[in-house]
C-alpha angles and dihedrals in degrees: 000000000000129000113208099185137030091207126071119257116259126034129303117194131197123188117202137174122234122224086258091061093253121137116242127185133214116198128182117203137157119247138177128218110240121172091347093305132101113247114194115233091207134047111268120208098214128126118255111269094019110151115224138179114242125204116193118216115181122224126244115257126216087247090058090049092050091052088052091051092049091054093054111121095013091124093052110131093010097085129042096228095191092052091047092051091048092049091051090048092050092047090053092049090052094051096046 
């Protein structure tokens, strides 16, 4: 099984307010590199010429996923899971 993207398909949008009281928008979309340029895979509702900040997040390859699967269980016997869960539970009770 291969996962091509760490982000869900489709758009997710987050509207925020800056400390100056201005509205700012965060939008997550999928895009593909074609000819050295990013081509959105979904329609984007932005005005022509709008400047945006782009953050690149690479996808997970099937090779990465297989390495993850091979490592499953490698901590078995090294950590007392029940004690760890209890310690986390107690820490959360103390900070509440």
